[in-house]
gemmi code that builds the backbone of each chain (N, CA, C; Angstrom):
import gemmi

chains = {
    "A": [
        ("MET", (54.861, 28.446, 100.112), (55.533, 28.943, 101.310), (56.730, 28.054, 101.648)),
        ("VAL", (57.886, 28.672, 101.911), (59.056, 27.867, 102.249), (58.929, 27.339, 103.678)),
        ("GLU", (59.635, 26.238, 103.934), (59.510, 25.596, 105.245), (60.680, 25.873, 106.169)),
        ("VAL", (61.870, 25.996, 105.578), (63.078, 26.041, 106.390), (63.912, 27.254, 105.999)),
        ("ALA", (64.342, 28.001, 107.029), (65.186, 29.169, 106.774), (66.652, 28.781, 106.938)),
        ("VAL", (67.407, 28.971, 105.881), (68.835, 28.691, 105.910), (69.550, 30.033, 105.773)),
        ("ALA", (70.420, 30.335, 106.722), (71.137, 31.612, 106.667), (72.634, 31.369, 106.794)),
        ("LEU", (73.387, 32.048, 105.961), (74.846, 32.045, 106.059), (75.252, 33.449, 106.464)),
        ("THR", (75.721, 33.572, 107.696), (76.118, 34.893, 108.186), (77.610, 34.879, 108.489)),
        ("ARG", (78.241, 35.991, 108.193), (79.699, 36.039, 108.342), (80.111, 35.675, 109.772)),
        ("LEU", (81.119, 34.843, 109.870), (81.595, 34.402, 111.182), (82.088, 35.597, 111.987)),
        ("GLN", (81.640, 35.648, 113.240), (82.022, 36.738, 114.138), (82.935, 36.202, 115.241)),
        ("ALA", (83.673, 37.118, 115.849), (84.586, 36.713, 116.931), (83.839, 35.952, 118.031)),
        ("GLY", (82.608, 36.361, 118.281), (81.830, 35.719, 119.338), (81.409, 34.290, 119.014)),
        ("ASP", (81.587, 33.870, 117.759), (81.182, 32.513, 117.361), (82.319, 31.502, 117.445)),
        ("ILE", (83.547, 31.995, 117.558), (84.659, 31.085, 117.250), (84.898, 30.007, 118.308)),
        ("GLU", (84.496, 30.245, 119.543), (84.669, 29.181, 120.547), (83.673, 28.034, 120.293)),
        ("MET", (82.470, 28.389, 119.862), (81.493, 27.344, 119.503), (82.019, 26.534, 118.312)),
        ("VAL", (82.559, 27.241, 117.345), (83.091, 26.563, 116.153), (84.290, 25.688, 116.536)),
        ("ARG", (85.110, 26.175, 117.459), (86.264, 25.386, 117.901), (85.810, 24.087, 118.559)),
        ("ALA", (84.746, 24.171, 119.368), (84.230, 22.950, 120.009), (83.752, 21.949, 118.957)),
        ("TRP", (83.068, 22.433, 117.927), (82.638, 21.531, 116.841), (83.847, 20.911, 116.157)),
        ("ARG", (84.807, 21.796, 115.839), (85.963, 21.366, 115.037), (86.809, 20.342, 115.792)),
        ("ASN", (86.841, 20.428, 117.107), (87.617, 19.480, 117.913), (86.868, 18.169, 118.172)),
        ("HIS", (85.587, 18.149, 117.896), (84.807, 16.928, 118.103), (85.323, 15.841, 117.163)),
        ("ALA", (85.380, 14.622, 117.674), (85.952, 13.515, 116.881), (85.246, 13.321, 115.545)),
        ("ASP", (83.919, 13.535, 115.520), (83.173, 13.334, 114.267), (83.610, 14.305, 113.188)),
        ("VAL", (84.020, 15.498, 113.603), (84.453, 16.520, 112.639), (85.951, 16.380, 112.362)),
        ("ALA", (86.738, 16.326, 113.433), (88.197, 16.256, 113.261), (88.600, 15.036, 112.436)),
        ("GLY", (87.827, 13.968, 112.583), (88.139, 12.737, 111.853), (88.020, 12.869, 110.348)),
        ("GLN", (87.317, 13.909, 109.902), (87.147, 14.126, 108.456), (88.102, 15.188, 107.926)),
        ("MET", (88.995, 15.655, 108.804), (89.906, 16.740, 108.418), (91.335, 16.231, 108.296)),
        ("GLU", (92.126, 16.951, 107.524), (93.532, 16.582, 107.399), (94.250, 16.873, 108.718)),
        ("TYR", (93.957, 18.034, 109.344), (94.562, 18.395, 110.627), (93.657, 17.893, 111.744)),
        ("ARG", (94.184, 17.014, 112.590), (93.327, 16.369, 113.593), (93.753, 16.632, 115.027)),
        ("GLU", (94.785, 17.448, 115.216), (95.204, 17.751, 116.586), (94.183, 18.682, 117.239)),
        ("THR", (94.176, 18.688, 118.563), (93.247, 19.568, 119.273), (93.624, 21.033, 119.037)),
        ("ILE", (92.627, 21.809, 118.733), (92.840, 23.236, 118.485), (92.568, 23.991, 119.787)),
        ("THR", (93.539, 24.778, 120.218), (93.379, 25.525, 121.468), (92.676, 26.854, 121.197)),
        ("ALA", (92.241, 27.509, 122.274), (91.591, 28.821, 122.134), (92.534, 29.826, 121.474)),
        ("GLU", (93.818, 29.742, 121.836), (94.793, 30.677, 121.257), (94.951, 30.421, 119.755)),
        ("MET", (95.035, 29.159, 119.397), (95.160, 28.813, 117.974), (93.935, 29.301, 117.202)),
        ("GLN", (92.775, 29.124, 117.828), (91.533, 29.516, 117.151), (91.494, 31.036, 116.944)),
        ("ALA", (91.918, 31.767, 117.965), (91.918, 33.234, 117.861), (92.890, 33.689, 116.770)),
        ("ARG", (94.056, 33.049, 116.716), (95.029, 33.395, 115.662), (94.465, 33.087, 114.285)),
        ("TRP", (93.818, 31.920, 114.199), (93.218, 31.523, 112.916), (92.159, 32.553, 112.491)),
        ("PHE", (91.316, 32.957, 113.431), (90.257, 33.914, 113.075), (90.879, 35.224, 112.589)),
        ("GLY", (91.955, 35.644, 113.250), (92.636, 36.867, 112.818), (93.179, 36.755, 111.400)),
        ("SER", (93.516, 35.545, 111.011), (94.098, 35.357, 109.679), (93.055, 35.227, 108.578)),
        ("ILE", (91.793, 34.916, 108.958), (90.777, 34.701, 107.905), (89.692, 35.781, 107.885)),
        ("ASN", (89.725, 36.670, 108.869), (88.678, 37.695, 108.943), (89.059, 38.878, 108.059)),
        ("ASN", (89.013, 38.658, 106.753), (89.429, 39.690, 105.796), (88.715, 39.474, 104.460)),
        ("GLY", (89.034, 40.305, 103.506), (88.324, 40.282, 102.228), (88.671, 39.132, 101.311)),
        ("SER", (89.675, 38.347, 101.676), (90.048, 37.206, 100.829), (89.424, 35.902, 101.299)),
        ("ASN", (88.747, 35.991, 102.429), (88.170, 34.772, 103.020), (86.759, 35.072, 103.516)),
        ("TYR", (85.856, 34.196, 103.175), (84.469, 34.336, 103.624), (84.114, 33.087, 104.426)),
        ("TYR", (84.075, 33.254, 105.733), (83.658, 32.145, 106.600), (82.270, 32.457, 107.126)),
        ("PHE", (81.357, 31.532, 106.890), (79.957, 31.756, 107.243), (79.488, 30.742, 108.288)),
        ("LEU", (78.780, 31.267, 109.281), (78.085, 30.380, 110.213), (76.778, 29.971, 109.543)),
        ("LEU", (76.528, 28.687, 109.509), (75.270, 28.183, 108.952), (74.229, 28.117, 110.061)),
        ("ARG", (73.095, 28.734, 109.799), (71.978, 28.624, 110.739), (70.800, 28.005, 110.004)),
        ("VAL", (70.220, 27.002, 110.617), (69.031, 26.354, 110.065), (67.893, 26.652, 111.029)),
        ("ASP", (66.905, 27.393, 110.537), (65.819, 27.863, 111.413), (66.381, 28.488, 112.693)),
        ("ASP", (67.374, 29.341, 112.505), (67.988, 30.118, 113.593), (68.868, 29.313, 114.535)),
        ("GLU", (69.085, 28.053, 114.255), (69.991, 27.259, 115.103), (71.327, 27.094, 114.387)),
        ("ALA", (72.405, 27.404, 115.097), (73.734, 27.244, 114.520), (73.957, 25.766, 114.197)),
        ("ALA", (74.369, 25.495, 112.952), (74.428, 24.095, 112.509), (75.715, 23.723, 111.792)),
        ("GLY", (76.576, 24.694, 111.507), (77.807, 24.337, 110.810), (78.556, 25.546, 110.308)),
        ("LEU", (79.604, 25.284, 109.584), (80.472, 26.338, 109.066), (80.736, 26.072, 107.585)),
        ("LEU", (80.556, 27.094, 106.779), (80.885, 26.998, 105.360), (81.878, 28.097, 105.041)),
        ("ASN", (82.738, 27.833, 104.079), (83.702, 28.877, 103.753), (84.076, 28.916, 102.284)),
        ("LEU", (84.465, 30.124, 101.898), (85.223, 30.328, 100.662), (86.519, 30.950, 101.125)),
        ("LYS", (87.636, 30.290, 100.900), (88.904, 30.857, 101.360), (89.837, 31.089, 100.182)),
        ("ASN", (90.866, 31.875, 100.463), (91.859, 32.209, 99.427), (91.183, 32.695, 98.153)),
        ("VAL", (90.197, 33.558, 98.332), (89.477, 34.077, 97.174), (90.373, 35.061, 96.422)),
        ("ASP", (90.514, 34.822, 95.131), (91.295, 35.698, 94.268), (90.369, 36.145, 93.138)),
        ("VAL", (89.816, 37.334, 93.308), (88.825, 37.803, 92.346), (89.460, 38.011, 90.970)),
        ("GLN", (90.724, 38.449, 90.953), (91.411, 38.639, 89.659), (91.550, 37.318, 88.919)),
        ("ALA", (91.989, 36.307, 89.635), (92.169, 34.988, 89.009), (90.841, 34.252, 88.856)),
        ("GLY", (89.836, 34.710, 89.617), (88.519, 34.072, 89.552), (88.438, 32.754, 90.292)),
        ("THR", (89.260, 32.600, 91.328), (89.306, 31.309, 92.023), (89.088, 31.452, 93.532)),
        ("GLY", (88.750, 30.363, 94.131), (88.608, 30.298, 95.578), (88.485, 28.839, 95.979)),
        ("GLU", (88.546, 28.609, 97.293), (88.430, 27.225, 97.771), (87.272, 27.138, 98.753)),
        ("SER", (86.432, 26.162, 98.545), (85.257, 26.029, 99.404), (85.475, 24.950, 100.462)),
        ("GLY", (84.697, 25.052, 101.529), (84.764, 24.045, 102.581), (83.489, 24.073, 103.388)),
        ("ILE", (83.229, 22.974, 104.061), (82.013, 22.896, 104.864), (82.184, 21.828, 105.933)),
        ("PHE", (81.725, 22.136, 107.132), (81.518, 21.044, 108.088), (80.309, 21.347, 108.948)),
        ("LEU", (79.675, 20.276, 109.355), (78.466, 20.398, 110.170), (78.803, 20.274, 111.638)),
        ("ALA", (78.034, 20.938, 112.454), (78.159, 20.750, 113.896), (77.862, 19.287, 114.217)),
        ("PRO", (78.540, 18.731, 115.210), (78.260, 17.336, 115.576), (76.767, 17.155, 115.867)),
        ("GLY", (76.219, 16.062, 115.367), (74.811, 15.769, 115.628), (73.846, 16.393, 114.647)),
        ("ARG", (74.354, 17.139, 113.657), (73.440, 17.775, 112.694), (73.362, 16.993, 111.389)),
        ("VAL", (73.662, 15.724, 111.443), (73.737, 14.925, 110.229), (72.393, 14.845, 109.491)),
        ("LEU", (71.290, 14.988, 110.228), (69.989, 14.876, 109.569), (69.557, 16.154, 108.855)),
        ("ASP", (70.391, 17.178, 108.934), (70.070, 18.417, 108.233), (70.524, 18.354, 106.775)),
        ("GLY", (70.572, 17.160, 106.219), (71.145, 16.982, 104.893), (70.600, 17.912, 103.827)),
        ("MET", (69.280, 18.019, 103.762), (68.716, 18.862, 102.707), (69.052, 20.331, 102.939)),
        ("ALA", (69.040, 20.739, 104.195), (69.378, 22.131, 104.501), (70.837, 22.412, 104.141)),
        ("VAL", (71.690, 21.430, 104.377), (73.103, 21.592, 104.037), (73.278, 21.707, 102.524)),
        ("PHE", (72.515, 20.912, 101.831), (72.562, 20.987, 100.367), (72.124, 22.384, 99.916)),
        ("ALA", (71.056, 22.884, 100.514), (70.575, 24.233, 100.176), (71.646, 25.274, 100.510)),
        ("ALA", (72.328, 25.080, 101.637), (73.377, 26.025, 102.034), (74.549, 25.984, 101.056)),
        ("ALA", (74.889, 24.777, 100.613), (75.991, 24.647, 99.651), (75.638, 25.359, 98.348)),
        ("ILE", (74.381, 25.289, 97.970), (73.943, 26.005, 96.770), (74.022, 27.516, 97.007)),
        ("GLY", (73.618, 27.956, 98.194), (73.719, 29.383, 98.519), (75.154, 29.880, 98.459)),
        ("LEU", (76.063, 29.083, 99.017), (77.482, 29.460, 99.029), (78.042, 29.507, 97.603)),
        ("THR", (77.675, 28.529, 96.810), (78.236, 28.441, 95.458), (77.636, 29.513, 94.556)),
        ("ASP", (76.363, 29.795, 94.737), (75.758, 30.927, 94.016), (76.492, 32.220, 94.368)),
        ("PHE", (76.779, 32.384, 95.641), (77.490, 33.587, 96.090), (78.867, 33.668, 95.408)),
        ("ALA", (79.556, 32.554, 95.338), (80.896, 32.542, 94.732), (80.838, 32.885, 93.245)),
        ("PHE", (79.927, 32.263, 92.548), (79.894, 32.443, 91.097), (79.118, 33.691, 90.666)),
        ("ALA", (77.960, 33.908, 91.287), (77.110, 35.009, 90.824), (77.478, 36.345, 91.466)),
        ("THR", (77.810, 36.342, 92.752), (78.096, 37.604, 93.436), (79.565, 37.987, 93.308)),
        ("LEU", (80.464, 37.042, 93.614), (81.896, 37.362, 93.531), (82.435, 37.231, 92.114)),
        ("GLY", (81.704, 36.551, 91.262), (82.134, 36.407, 89.866), (83.287, 35.445, 89.669)),
        ("LEU", (83.448, 34.503, 90.624), (84.536, 33.535, 90.468), (84.229, 32.595, 89.298)),
        ("ARG", (85.280, 32.024, 88.750), (85.118, 31.140, 87.593), (85.517, 29.694, 87.891)),
        ("GLU", (86.033, 29.506, 89.079), (86.388, 28.132, 89.472), (86.500, 28.052, 90.988)),
        ("LEU", (85.929, 26.998, 91.548), (86.103, 26.723, 92.971), (86.825, 25.396, 93.127)),
        ("ARG", (87.650, 25.334, 94.144), (88.338, 24.093, 94.461), (87.894, 23.634, 95.845)),
        ("ALA", (88.070, 22.364, 96.082), (87.789, 21.825, 97.420), (88.729, 20.657, 97.656)),
        ("HIS", (89.183, 20.516, 98.882), (89.988, 19.356, 99.252), (89.152, 18.463, 100.153)),
        ("ILE", (89.087, 17.203, 99.808), (88.266, 16.254, 100.561), (89.074, 14.983, 100.794)),
        ("LEU", (89.045, 14.514, 102.033), (89.744, 13.261, 102.320), (89.080, 12.131, 101.533)),
        ("LYS", (89.939, 11.291, 101.005), (89.508, 10.192, 100.129), (88.376, 9.350, 100.723)),
        ("GLY", (88.391, 9.171, 102.046), (87.393, 8.313, 102.681), (86.125, 9.036, 103.117)),
        ("ASN", (86.029, 10.321, 102.867), (84.867, 11.098, 103.323), (83.761, 11.031, 102.267)),
        ("ARG", (83.084, 9.903, 102.274), (82.096, 9.628, 101.226), (80.969, 10.663, 101.198)),
        ("ARG", (80.527, 11.085, 102.373), (79.429, 12.068, 102.420), (79.829, 13.351, 101.710)),
        ("ALA", (81.027, 13.850, 102.032), (81.466, 15.115, 101.429), (81.705, 14.952, 99.937)),
        ("ILE", (82.202, 13.801, 99.549), (82.442, 13.564, 98.120), (81.111, 13.548, 97.374)),
        ("ARG", (80.124, 12.863, 97.930), (78.813, 12.811, 97.265), (78.160, 14.188, 97.208)),
        ("GLN", (78.245, 14.913, 98.320), (77.657, 16.254, 98.329), (78.324, 17.135, 97.268)),
        ("SER", (79.647, 17.054, 97.186), (80.389, 17.921, 96.265), (80.154, 17.520, 94.815)),
        ("THR", (80.239, 16.229, 94.539), (80.009, 15.802, 93.152), (78.547, 16.040, 92.768)),
        ("GLY", (77.669, 16.019, 93.769), (76.257, 16.278, 93.504), (75.984, 17.691, 93.035)),
        ("ILE", (76.883, 18.620, 93.356), (76.699, 19.991, 92.868), (77.725, 20.327, 91.787)),
        ("GLY", (78.370, 19.308, 91.252), (79.165, 19.535, 90.045), (80.676, 19.442, 90.181)),
        ("TYR", (81.185, 19.273, 91.400), (82.636, 19.145, 91.557), (83.105, 17.836, 90.915)),
        ("ALA", (84.318, 17.875, 90.382), (84.923, 16.668, 89.816), (86.345, 16.547, 90.341)),
        ("LEU", (86.760, 15.312, 90.544), (88.114, 15.039, 91.032), (89.127, 15.471, 89.975)),
        ("ASP", (90.151, 16.175, 90.432), (91.207, 16.587, 89.511), (91.986, 15.378, 89.004)),
        ("ALA", (92.522, 15.525, 87.832), (93.356, 14.457, 87.275), (94.564, 14.230, 88.179)),
        ("GLY", (94.953, 12.988, 88.319), (96.155, 12.648, 89.063), (95.983, 12.650, 90.570)),
        ("GLN", (94.747, 12.771, 91.056), (94.500, 12.846, 92.498), (94.111, 11.502, 93.110)),
        ("GLU", (93.969, 10.488, 92.274), (93.393, 9.214, 92.742), (94.147, 8.618, 93.926)),
        ("ALA", (95.457, 8.716, 93.925), (96.250, 8.056, 94.971), (96.526, 8.971, 96.166)),
        ("ILE", (96.055, 10.195, 96.095), (96.327, 11.179, 97.150), (95.261, 11.082, 98.240)),
        ("GLU", (95.660, 11.235, 99.499), (94.707, 11.109, 100.605), (93.761, 12.314, 100.673)),
        ("ASN", (94.327, 13.513, 100.598), (93.501, 14.730, 100.653), (93.326, 15.232, 99.216)),
        ("GLN", (92.257, 14.779, 98.589), (92.109, 14.955, 97.139), (91.511, 16.306, 96.762)),
        ("ARG", (91.960, 16.814, 95.625), (91.475, 18.112, 95.148), (90.366, 17.918, 94.109)),
        ("TYR", (89.292, 18.668, 94.339), (88.155, 18.689, 93.407), (88.006, 20.108, 92.868)),
        ("ARG", (87.363, 20.227, 91.710), (87.108, 21.549, 91.126), (85.703, 21.597, 90.552)),
        ("VAL", (85.174, 22.808, 90.494), (83.887, 23.006, 89.812), (83.902, 24.356, 89.099)),
        ("THR", (83.312, 24.386, 87.935), (83.136, 25.636, 87.182), (81.665, 26.039, 87.266)),
        ("PRO", (81.348, 27.279, 86.943), (79.931, 27.676, 86.966), (79.076, 26.814, 86.044)),
        ("GLU", (79.633, 26.429, 84.907), (78.856, 25.636, 83.939), (78.531, 24.249, 84.511)),
        ("ALA", (79.547, 23.610, 85.093), (79.328, 22.272, 85.671), (78.367, 22.354, 86.848)),
        ("TYR", (78.497, 23.420, 87.629), (77.626, 23.628, 88.790), (76.165, 23.793, 88.355)),
        ("ARG", (75.955, 24.641, 87.358), (74.575, 24.870, 86.892), (73.967, 23.583, 86.345)),
        ("ALA", (74.766, 22.837, 85.593), (74.259, 21.592, 85.001), (73.891, 20.577, 86.093)),
        ("ALA", (74.735, 20.473, 87.110), (74.508, 19.465, 88.151), (73.342, 19.825, 89.050)),
        ("THR", (73.107, 21.113, 89.265), (72.087, 21.516, 90.244), (70.738, 21.872, 89.620)),
        ("ALA", (70.667, 21.885, 88.299), (69.427, 22.315, 87.637), (68.213, 21.536, 88.144)),
        ("ARG", (68.374, 20.227, 88.307), (67.209, 19.413, 88.674), (66.784, 19.609, 90.130)),
        ("PHE", (67.670, 20.199, 90.946), (67.330, 20.396, 92.358), (66.774, 21.785, 92.659)),
        ("ARG", (66.920, 22.687, 91.707), (66.640, 24.106, 91.987), (65.212, 24.357, 92.482)),
        ("SER", (64.232, 23.796, 91.768), (62.859, 24.113, 92.153), (62.507, 23.473, 93.495)),
        ("LEU", (63.056, 22.283, 93.720), (62.830, 21.601, 95.003), (63.361, 22.461, 96.159)),
        ("ILE", (64.576, 22.954, 95.998), (65.189, 23.777, 97.053), (64.405, 25.081, 97.213)),
        ("ALA", (64.060, 25.708, 96.099), (63.356, 26.996, 96.173), (61.987, 26.859, 96.826)),
        ("ALA", (61.352, 25.705, 96.642), (60.015, 25.502, 97.198), (60.048, 25.247, 98.701)),
        ("ARG", (61.194, 24.802, 99.210), (61.217, 24.388, 100.613), (62.147, 25.210, 101.501)),
        ("PHE", (63.082, 25.931, 100.893), (64.080, 26.647, 101.693), (64.175, 28.109, 101.277)),
        ("SER", (64.341, 28.974, 102.273), (64.785, 30.319, 101.933), (66.274, 30.333, 102.293)),
        ("VAL", (67.093, 30.755, 101.368), (68.540, 30.751, 101.594), (69.037, 32.183, 101.525)),
        ("ARG", (69.655, 32.628, 102.623), (70.127, 34.006, 102.720), (71.622, 33.993, 103.013)),
        ("VAL", (72.373, 34.748, 102.222), (73.824, 34.849, 102.438), (74.148, 36.279, 102.810)),
        ("GLN", (74.757, 36.455, 103.986), (75.111, 37.794, 104.463), (76.619, 37.916, 104.633)),
        ("PRO", (77.298, 38.397, 103.586), (78.756, 38.501, 103.698), (79.165, 39.682, 104.550)),
    ],
    "B": [
        ("MET", (49.934, 3.921, 91.254), (51.364, 4.195, 91.385), (52.145, 2.891, 91.199)),
        ("ASP", (53.188, 2.957, 90.400), (54.023, 1.790, 90.152), (55.062, 1.698, 91.274)),
        ("ARG", (54.770, 0.837, 92.261), (55.641, 0.743, 93.437), (57.064, 0.328, 93.060)),
        ("GLN", (57.166, -0.611, 92.108), (58.501, -1.085, 91.751), (59.310, 0.027, 91.072)),
        ("ALA", (58.649, 0.802, 90.231), (59.356, 1.910, 89.580), (59.817, 2.926, 90.621)),
        ("PHE", (58.949, 3.171, 91.606), (59.302, 4.074, 92.698), (60.528, 3.552, 93.461)),
        ("LEU", (60.496, 2.264, 93.801), (61.619, 1.682, 94.547), (62.906, 1.693, 93.721)),
        ("ASN", (62.763, 1.477, 92.417), (63.948, 1.547, 91.550), (64.592, 2.929, 91.641)),
        ("GLU", (63.749, 3.937, 91.633), (64.283, 5.310, 91.683), (64.870, 5.632, 93.065)),
        ("ILE", (64.244, 5.103, 94.108), (64.796, 5.302, 95.460), (66.155, 4.604, 95.571)),
        ("ALA", (66.239, 3.406, 95.004), (67.520, 2.680, 95.031), (68.605, 3.483, 94.310)),
        ("THR", (68.244, 4.058, 93.187), (69.211, 4.880, 92.449), (69.634, 6.078, 93.293)),
        ("ALA", (68.659, 6.706, 93.933), (68.964, 7.885, 94.764), (69.884, 7.521, 95.933)),
        ("LEU", (69.680, 6.334, 96.483), (70.494, 5.899, 97.627), (71.770, 5.181, 97.188)),
        ("GLU", (71.889, 4.961, 95.898), (73.042, 4.230, 95.346), (73.178, 2.857, 95.978)),
        ("VAL", (72.064, 2.144, 96.040), (72.105, 0.761, 96.511), (71.386, -0.119, 95.486)),
        ("ASP", (71.704, -1.402, 95.525), (71.041, -2.363, 94.656), (69.576, -2.455, 95.080)),
        ("VAL", (68.681, -2.370, 94.128), (67.253, -2.392, 94.472), (66.869, -3.695, 95.183)),
        ("ALA", (67.627, -4.758, 94.914), (67.334, -6.047, 95.574), (67.541, -5.955, 97.089)),
        ("LEU", (68.359, -5.018, 97.515), (68.622, -4.850, 98.956), (67.598, -3.942, 99.633)),
        ("LEU", (66.761, -3.338, 98.812), (65.892, -2.280, 99.334), (64.582, -2.830, 99.911)),
        ("LYS", (64.706, -3.612, 100.947), (63.514, -4.116, 101.643), (62.950, -3.002, 102.527)),
        ("ASP", (61.735, -3.228, 103.001), (61.085, -2.204, 103.823), (61.912, -1.816, 105.050)),
        ("ASP", (62.639, -2.826, 105.593), (63.395, -2.526, 106.815), (64.821, -2.034, 106.524)),
        ("PHE", (65.094, -1.731, 105.278), (66.420, -1.176, 104.939), (66.621, 0.119, 105.728)),
        ("GLU", (67.685, 0.148, 106.514), (67.887, 1.300, 107.399), (68.612, 2.453, 106.724)),
        ("LEU", (68.129, 3.639, 107.002), (68.788, 4.856, 106.530), (69.748, 5.285, 107.630)),
        ("THR", (71.016, 5.234, 107.315), (72.036, 5.518, 108.319), (72.855, 6.727, 107.896)),
        ("LYS", (73.766, 7.129, 108.774), (74.585, 8.284, 108.420), (75.475, 7.983, 107.221)),
        ("ASP", (75.632, 6.698, 106.912), (76.464, 6.341, 105.765), (75.723, 6.422, 104.438)),
        ("ASN", (74.412, 6.244, 104.466), (73.696, 6.287, 103.178), (72.666, 7.422, 103.100)),
        ("TRP", (72.364, 8.039, 104.224), (71.293, 9.049, 104.245), (71.931, 10.439, 104.292)),
        ("ASP", (72.710, 10.743, 103.289), (73.424, 12.015, 103.267), (72.623, 13.067, 102.489)),
        ("SER", (73.224, 14.231, 102.349), (72.483, 15.352, 101.753), (72.042, 15.057, 100.329)),
        ("LEU", (72.933, 14.460, 99.540), (72.566, 14.169, 98.150), (71.466, 13.117, 98.099)),
        ("ALA", (71.562, 12.113, 98.979), (70.520, 11.082, 99.025), (69.175, 11.715, 99.391)),
        ("GLN", (69.184, 12.624, 100.361), (67.916, 13.230, 100.802), (67.277, 14.090, 99.710)),
        ("VAL", (68.080, 14.910, 99.035), (67.465, 15.738, 97.976), (67.052, 14.869, 96.796)),
        ("SER", (67.818, 13.815, 96.540), (67.474, 12.934, 95.420), (66.177, 12.169, 95.707)),
        ("VAL", (66.033, 11.706, 96.945), (64.797, 11.010, 97.315), (63.616, 11.990, 97.285)),
        ("MET", (63.854, 13.218, 97.728), (62.767, 14.205, 97.699), (62.316, 14.473, 96.255)),
        ("LEU", (63.255, 14.470, 95.321), (62.881, 14.632, 93.915), (61.958, 13.499, 93.469)),
        ("VAL", (62.290, 12.288, 93.897), (61.471, 11.136, 93.521), (60.080, 11.261, 94.160)),
        ("LEU", (60.043, 11.675, 95.429), (58.751, 11.853, 96.097), (57.926, 12.942, 95.411)),
        ("ASP", (58.596, 14.002, 94.982), (57.867, 15.069, 94.286), (57.216, 14.538, 93.010)),
        ("GLU", (57.879, 13.553, 92.422), (57.352, 12.981, 91.184), (56.191, 12.026, 91.457)),
        ("TYR", (56.300, 11.229, 92.525), (55.344, 10.150, 92.752), (54.233, 10.488, 93.741)),
        ("SER", (54.499, 11.407, 94.655), (53.493, 11.678, 95.681), (52.482, 12.709, 95.172)),
        ("THR", (51.275, 12.587, 95.653), (50.240, 13.543, 95.247), (50.253, 14.782, 96.141)),
        ("ARG", (51.115, 14.773, 97.162), (51.208, 15.934, 98.041), (52.662, 16.366, 98.178)),
        ("LYS", (52.844, 17.563, 98.712), (54.205, 18.063, 98.923), (54.723, 17.528, 100.258)),
        ("VAL", (55.712, 16.677, 100.183), (56.289, 16.100, 101.398), (57.183, 17.153, 102.057)),
        ("ALA", (57.054, 17.290, 103.368), (57.834, 18.301, 104.093), (59.247, 17.804, 104.379)),
        ("VAL", (60.161, 18.757, 104.450), (61.561, 18.442, 104.755), (61.658, 17.659, 106.066)),
        ("GLU", (60.904, 18.109, 107.056), (60.940, 17.465, 108.371), (60.487, 16.006, 108.301)),
        ("GLU", (59.476, 15.755, 107.481), (58.985, 14.380, 107.339), (60.057, 13.484, 106.745)),
        ("LEU", (60.744, 14.003, 105.735), (61.776, 13.185, 105.100), (62.952, 12.973, 106.042)),
        ("SER", (63.343, 14.037, 106.735), (64.488, 13.920, 107.656), (64.216, 12.903, 108.760)),
        ("ALA", (62.948, 12.725, 109.077), (62.586, 11.820, 110.178), (62.575, 10.352, 109.752)),
        ("CYS", (62.712, 10.093, 108.474), (62.655, 8.703, 108.004), (63.832, 7.890, 108.550)),
        ("LYS", (63.530, 6.694, 108.998), (64.574, 5.802, 109.522), (64.796, 4.583, 108.623)),
        ("THR", (63.761, 4.230, 107.865), (63.845, 3.056, 106.983), (63.189, 3.380, 105.639)),
        ("VAL", (63.370, 2.479, 104.702), (62.708, 2.638, 103.403), (61.187, 2.611, 103.560)),
        ("ALA", (60.698, 1.821, 104.501), (59.250, 1.784, 104.732), (58.723, 3.170, 105.095)),
        ("ASP", (59.519, 3.932, 105.846), (59.107, 5.291, 106.215), (59.013, 6.181, 104.966)),
        ("ILE", (59.929, 5.980, 104.030), (59.885, 6.769, 102.784), (58.637, 6.391, 101.987)),
        ("VAL", (58.386, 5.080, 101.877), (57.217, 4.625, 101.114), (55.934, 5.176, 101.746)),
        ("ALA", (55.913, 5.240, 103.070), (54.715, 5.731, 103.766), (54.409, 7.188, 103.413)),
        ("LEU", (55.433, 7.933, 103.010), (55.223, 9.346, 102.666), (54.412, 9.512, 101.379)),
        ("LEU", (54.297, 8.432, 100.626), (53.496, 8.497, 99.401), (52.014, 8.611, 99.727)),
        ("GLY", (51.644, 8.172, 100.917), (50.241, 8.199, 101.288), (49.544, 6.937, 100.833)),
        ("PRO", (48.198, 6.888, 100.973), (47.443, 5.680, 100.622), (47.619, 5.334, 99.143)),
        ("ALA", (47.736, 4.026, 98.861), (47.894, 3.581, 97.470), (46.598, 3.804, 96.714)),
    ],
}
model = gemmi.Model(1)
for chain_id, residues in chains.items():
    chain = gemmi.Chain(chain_id)
    for i, (resn, *xyz) in enumerate(residues, 1):
        res = gemmi.Residue()
        res.name, res.seqid = resn, gemmi.SeqId(i, " ")
        for name, pos in zip(("N", "CA", "C"), xyz):
            atom = gemmi.Atom()
            atom.name, atom.element = name, gemmi.Element(name[0])
            atom.pos, atom.b_iso = gemmi.Position(*pos), 0.0
            res.add_atom(atom)
        chain.add_residue(res)
    model.add_chain(chain)
structure = gemmi.Structure()
structure.add_model(model)
structure.setup_entities()
């Protein structure tokens, strides 16, 4: 029997003020390239620009509690590419295993459902947690990115499967992961 | 159970020198991240005779708390 329900549900207009509050929190903004305060108007404009078939923004719920935001953006099914991202709501740092399960759900969705062949991610050089989480599921730093502050990582389905193979049964035994695009 | 082998694997999972891994070694937001938690859970699955719950692991504050999840020696 699984212990924890992890759900990724498509971001709705009614969620965006909660997400804006998380995103403006110092713990979250400090890990982002853009750190200025985001206003309600900016957030509404942003939602209008991403609420379409090229972008999948998911609210993460852990046992029905909103806990973060995961995304696949700039999805190009023809090219087989997209860019992933994730941030946790402030104070949800102990949901580490659930976040890992969610990242697997998102990446499975990208590779198995959308049929993408490569995902990219940008991570600030000093964001050790995000770097470890990403490399833990197979992302690797792109060549020539060492001196760049906002570094680009990539993962292929093959690298992803190889990196996550040892975690699969552990995650399956403890988490139910549902993705609702 | 080989306690030292267990601690070696926990040190690897936490990416710290095993010599630093005393019982009071604190799990902080800097070292107790998602990869560390799933990696430690893998080690517990190998060494523990029972299935450790996600909640139990998330509640750990020190290495001693992780060792306690193994149950009686």
